[in-house]
C-alpha positions in Angstrom: 0.0 0.0 0.0 1.0 3.5 -0.7 0.9 5.8 2.3 0.9 9.6 2.0 4.2 9.7 3.8 5.8 7.4 1.2 8.3 9.4 -0.9 7.5 7.3 -4.0 3.7 7.9 -3.7 3.7 10.3 -6.6 5.6 7.8 -8.8 3.2 5.0 -8.0 0.2 7.2 -8.8 1.8 8.4 -12.1 2.7 4.8 -12.9 -0.9 3.7 -12.2 -2.3 6.5 -14.5 0.1 5.5 -17.3 -0.9 1.8 -17.0 -4.6 2.7 -17.0 -4.1 4.8 -20.1 -2.3 2.0 -21.9 -5.0 -0.4 -21.0 -7.7 2.0 -22.4 -5.7 2.4 -25.6 -5.4 -1.4 -26.0 -9.1 -1.9 -25.3 -9.9 0.9 -27.9 -7.7 -0.8 -30.5 -9.4 -4.1 -29.8 -12.9 -2.5 -30.3 -11.5 -0.8 -33.5 -10.3 -4.1 -34.9 -13.7 -5.8 -34.2 -15.6 -3.0 -35.8 -13.3 -3.1 -38.9 -13.9 -6.9 -39.2 -17.7 -6.3 -38.9 -17.5 -3.7 -41.7 -15.4 -6.0 -43.8 -18.1 -8.8 -43.5 -20.8 -6.3 -44.3 -18.8 -5.2 -47.4 -18.4 -8.9 -48.5 -22.2 -9.5 -48.1 -23.0 -6.4 -50.1 -20.7 -7.5 -52.8 -22.4 -11.0 -52.9 -25.8 -9.4 -53.1 -24.7 -7.1 -55.9 -23.2 -10.0 -57.9 -26.5 -12.0 -57.4 -28.6 -9.0 -58.5 -26.3 -8.5 -61.5 -26.6 -12.1 -62.5 -30.4 -12.0 -62.2 -30.5 -8.8 -64.2 -28.5 -10.4 -67.0 -30.8 -13.4 -67.0 -33.9 -11.1 -67.2 -32.3 -9.1 -70.1 -31.6 -12.4 -71.9 -35.2 -13.6 -71.5 -36.4 -10.2 -72.6 -34.4 -10.4 -75.8 -35.7 -13.9 -76.5 -39.3 -12.7 -76.0 -38.7 -9.7 -78.3 -37.3 -12.0 -80.9 -40.3 -14.3 -80.7 -42.6 -11.3 -81.0 -40.7 -9.9 -84.0 -40.5 -13.3 -85.7 -44.3 -13.7 -85.3 -44.9 -10.3 -86.9 -42.6 -10.9 -89.7 -44.3 -14.2 -90.6 -47.7 -12.7 -90.6 -46.8 -9.8 -92.8 -44.8 -11.9 -95.3 -47.5 -14.6 -95.6 -50.2 -12.2 -96.7 -50.7 -11.6 -100.4 -49.7 -8.1 -101.3 -52.4 -6.1 -103.0 -51.9 -3.3 -105.4 -51.9 0.1 -103.9 -55.2 2.0 -104.2 -55.1 5.2 -106.3 -56.5 8.2 -104.6 -59.3 9.9 -106.4 -58.5 13.5 -107.2 -61.2 16.2 -107.2 -61.8 18.1 -110.4 -60.9 21.7 -110.1 -63.9 24.0 -110.3 -63.5 27.4 -111.8 -65.2 30.5 -110.6 -66.5 33.3 -112.8 -63.6 35.5 -111.9 -61.0 33.0 -113.2 -62.9 32.5 -116.4 -63.0 36.3 -117.2 -59.2 36.6 -116.7 -58.5 34.0 -119.4 
């Protein structure tokens, strides 16, 4: 025990403060490492989810292209199988002349 009359009392108190501070620094570093590991795990999980979503997105795009091809092929068959008819000529109206235009001629 340290008594107030002990000449080394100040040294013991200072040493206890230094050891306590070192213990707090070590504990803080331990917590920091644990948090860093947790963040790394979260990052890995986010990367996995992103890869899974990207894979599903590519699959959906592929299926969408296949569906569009089927739709376009179906339209092309229907239009090519019909017999083409001659284009219909538009009837033009005869020009009517008014009295004023007749007088000028």
